[in-house]
Each structure stands twice: as C-alpha cells, then as structure tokens.
GUBAZA-186187 format. One record per residue (C-alpha): residue in three letters; z, y negated, x. Coordinates in steps of 0.05 Angstrom, whole numbers. Last residue first. Layout:
R,aa,c3,c2,c1
R,ALA,Z,Y,X
...
***
This chain:
R,aa,c3,c2,c1
R,UNK,-516,-2800,1493
R,UNK,-463,-2790,1439
R,UNK,-466,-2726,1397
R,UNK,-446,-2737,1324
R,UNK,-382,-2706,1297
R,UNK,-376,-2635,1267
R,UNK,-323,-2631,1213
R,UNK,-261,-2590,1231
R,UNK,-260,-2515,1218
R,UNK,-212,-2488,1165
R,UNK,-162,-2437,1191
R,UNK,-142,-2378,1148
R,UNK,-166,-2323,1194
R,UNK,-174,-2342,1267
R,UNK,-245,-2334,1295
R,UNK,-270,-2399,1263
R,UNK,-208,-2433,1291
R,UNK,-230,-2415,1362
R,UNK,-296,-2450,1353
R,UNK,-263,-2512,1323
R,UNK,-211,-2511,1378
R,UNK,-265,-2510,1431
R,UNK,-301,-2569,1398
R,UNK,-237,-2609,1394
R,UNK,-219,-2589,1465
R,UNK,-286,-2614,1489
R,UNK,-279,-2682,1455
R,UNK,-207,-2692,1476
R,UNK,-224,-2670,1547
R,UNK,-281,-2720,1553
R,UNK,-242,-2780,1527
R,UNK,-181,-2760,1567
R,UNK,-221,-2755,1631
R,UNK,-252,-2823,1617
R,UNK,-182,-2853,1608
R,UNK,-160,-2822,1674
R,UNK,-221,-2852,1709
R,UNK,-206,-2920,1678
R,UNK,-142,-2921,1718
R,UNK,-178,-2924,1785
R,UNK,-203,-2867,1829
R,UNK,-178,-2817,1880
R,UNK,-148,-2769,1830
R,UNK,-197,-2780,1773
R,UNK,-235,-2714,1783
R,UNK,-296,-2715,1738
R,UNK,-298,-2670,1675
R,UNK,-364,-2635,1682
R,UNK,-426,-2616,1642
R,UNK,-441,-2682,1607
R,UNK,-470,-2696,1538
R,UNK,-408,-2725,1505
R,UNK,-399,-2721,1429
R,UNK,-397,-2646,1417
R,UNK,-361,-2619,1477
R,UNK,-352,-2543,1481
R,UNK,-395,-2533,1543
R,UNK,-350,-2586,1573
R,UNK,-296,-2535,1587
R,UNK,-340,-2498,1636
R,UNK,-342,-2422,1637
R,UNK,-304,-2357,1648
R,UNK,-297,-2312,1587
R,UNK,-236,-2272,1606
R,UNK,-218,-2204,1578
R,UNK,-268,-2158,1613
R,UNK,-250,-2159,1686
R,UNK,-289,-2103,1720
R,UNK,-292,-2137,1787
R,UNK,-235,-2186,1800
R,UNK,-250,-2259,1786
R,UNK,-234,-2300,1848
R,UNK,-307,-2314,1866
R,UNK,-323,-2332,1794
R,UNK,-262,-2378,1793
R,UNK,-283,-2413,1857
R,UNK,-354,-2424,1829
R,UNK,-323,-2453,1765
R,UNK,-280,-2498,1808
R,UNK,-342,-2526,1841
R,UNK,-379,-2530,1775
R,UNK,-327,-2574,1741
R,UNK,-267,-2573,1694
R,UNK,-262,-2498,1692
R,UNK,-247,-2457,1630
R,UNK,-216,-2388,1631
R,UNK,-221,-2361,1560
R,UNK,-191,-2296,1534
R,UNK,-133,-2301,1582
R,UNK,-87,-2246,1608
R,UNK,-141,-2203,1642
R,UNK,-172,-2259,1683
R,UNK,-102,-2288,1694
R,UNK,-83,-2223,1730
R,UNK,-121,-2246,1793
R,UNK,-78,-2309,1798
R,UNK,-98,-2382,1790
R,UNK,-51,-2428,1828
R,UNK,7,-2464,1797
R,UNK,24,-2535,1778
R,UNK,84,-2551,1734
R,UNK,83,-2575,1662
R,UNK,146,-2601,1627
R,UNK,126,-2675,1633
R,UNK,54,-2668,1607
R,UNK,68,-2699,1539
R,UNK,8,-2721,1498
R,UNK,12,-2779,1448
R,UNK,-48,-2820,1469
R,UNK,-7,-2868,1512
R,UNK,29,-2807,1539
R,UNK,-37,-2780,1567
R,UNK,-48,-2843,1607
R,UNK,23,-2841,1635
R,UNK,22,-2767,1652
R,UNK,-45,-2771,1686
R,UNK,-21,-2830,1727
R,UNK,43,-2793,1746
R,UNK,3,-2734,1773
R,UNK,26,-2669,1741
R,UNK,92,-2638,1761
R,UNK,98,-2599,1826
R,UNK,111,-2524,1831
R,UNK,45,-2509,1866
R,UNK,13,-2574,1891
R,UNK,-31,-2547,1947
R,UNK,-45,-2480,1912
R,UNK,-120,-2484,1904
R,UNK,-161,-2459,1844
R,UNK,-111,-2494,1799
R,UNK,-76,-2472,1736
R,UNK,-68,-2488,1663
R,UNK,-38,-2456,1601
R,UNK,-50,-2446,1527
R,UNK,-30,-2387,1484
R,UNK,-58,-2398,1413
R,UNK,-37,-2373,1345
R,UNK,30,-2409,1341
R,UNK,-5,-2475,1356
R,UNK,-55,-2468,1298
R,UNK,-27,-2516,1247
R,UNK,-83,-2567,1256
R,UNK,-37,-2620,1287
R,UNK,-5,-2568,1332
R,UNK,-73,-2543,1356
R,UNK,-94,-2614,1374
R,UNK,-30,-2625,1413
R,UNK,-36,-2558,1450
R,UNK,-109,-2572,1465
R,UNK,-91,-2640,1493
R,UNK,-31,-2616,1533
R,UNK,-70,-2560,1567
R,UNK,-130,-2606,1579
R,UNK,-85,-2657,1613
R,UNK,-54,-2601,1654
R,UNK,-125,-2581,1675
R,UNK,-149,-2651,1692
R,UNK,-93,-2681,1734
R,UNK,-42,-2638,1772
R,UNK,-72,-2568,1772
R,UNK,-98,-2575,1844
R,UNK,-171,-2557,1836
R,UNK,-183,-2553,1761
R,UNK,-171,-2496,1712
R,UNK,-155,-2490,1638
R,UNK,-129,-2423,1613
R,UNK,-138,-2404,1540
R,UNK,-105,-2345,1504
R,UNK,-122,-2328,1432
R,UNK,-60,-2301,1397
R,UNK,-42,-2233,1367
R,UNK,-61,-2201,1433
R,UNK,-1,-2231,1468
R,UNK,-6,-2219,1543
R,UNK,56,-2237,1582
R,UNK,88,-2305,1582
R,UNK,68,-2356,1635
R,UNK,51,-2412,1586
R,UNK,51,-2477,1622
***
C-alpha cells in the first residue's frame, strides 16, 4: 500500500472494501500491474483500505493472493488498514467495491473535502454491466475469479480515463460491453 504523503504530480487512487483483505487489495495490485504495463506506474499513487479495521496489519486473504498470482498480480507486500479522514484529501479517487462500503465512505468523508471523488469502482467497467464487486470471502474459489474478472475490467476502464488526463499517454481501445 502507498502511505506516502500527497504527491500532486501523480493521480492518487484509493480502493476500498470492508476489511481490506480481498477485493480492495486485489484492485490495488491489478491497477498497479496495468499501469506498469502501460508505462504509467510512476504517474499514479495506488493504495487500498477498509471501512472496518478488523484485519488492520494483516496480509490479504490467502485465496485472494493465490488467484491473483495466477494472473500475474502480487499481493504479498500489502497489509490491511482502515480508511482515515485524511485519505479524502490525499486521494483524487476513493472507489468502493459495493454500495454498503460506499455508504460508509460517504459517512466518513469529512465536510468540505474537495480532493476525493468518491464512487463505485464498477462505474468504470466497460465489459461487465454490474454495479458492485461481490465479496468472495465466504464463497468458493470461483468467487475470487469473478472478482478478478470484474476488477480487471473496471481498472482497465479507470486507467483509460486516468491516462486521458495524463499528458503523453495513449488511451487503450474500448472493448465491447458484455451483458
């Protein structure tokens, strides 16, 4: 996770789920990997957090790590943390995995915060017409694969939008929306 101070030369993105051990660290690693492949990693600050602090200091869920590793994403260095009030000033985009966590974020957001655009990650998806990334924690292995499919799609769309705001970056082609 990126806990460095504000860097206004980079666009800062914070992904948020409930415990910060499955979905949000997966999104952090996916966006970081996609940005690296497109040569944009040095122009983005990417981190993740949870709306609840139950797992603070713990690594991501072993199942999330294993499924992500099969697709080339490394979650091993990440550690869970809870969203802090200053995150709303430090990050340009604070993106929740689902509506419940979005509601928690909006309740936590200090009045007058202007930096963060708080919303749902899936609003950036281009191939999947769903609003939320489901929590795979209590489910089977296919849930972690579904999470990766959704997050890869949404992060690709997010990165394309972010790249358009960064000089010198060519946007990726737009894929077809799946129904």
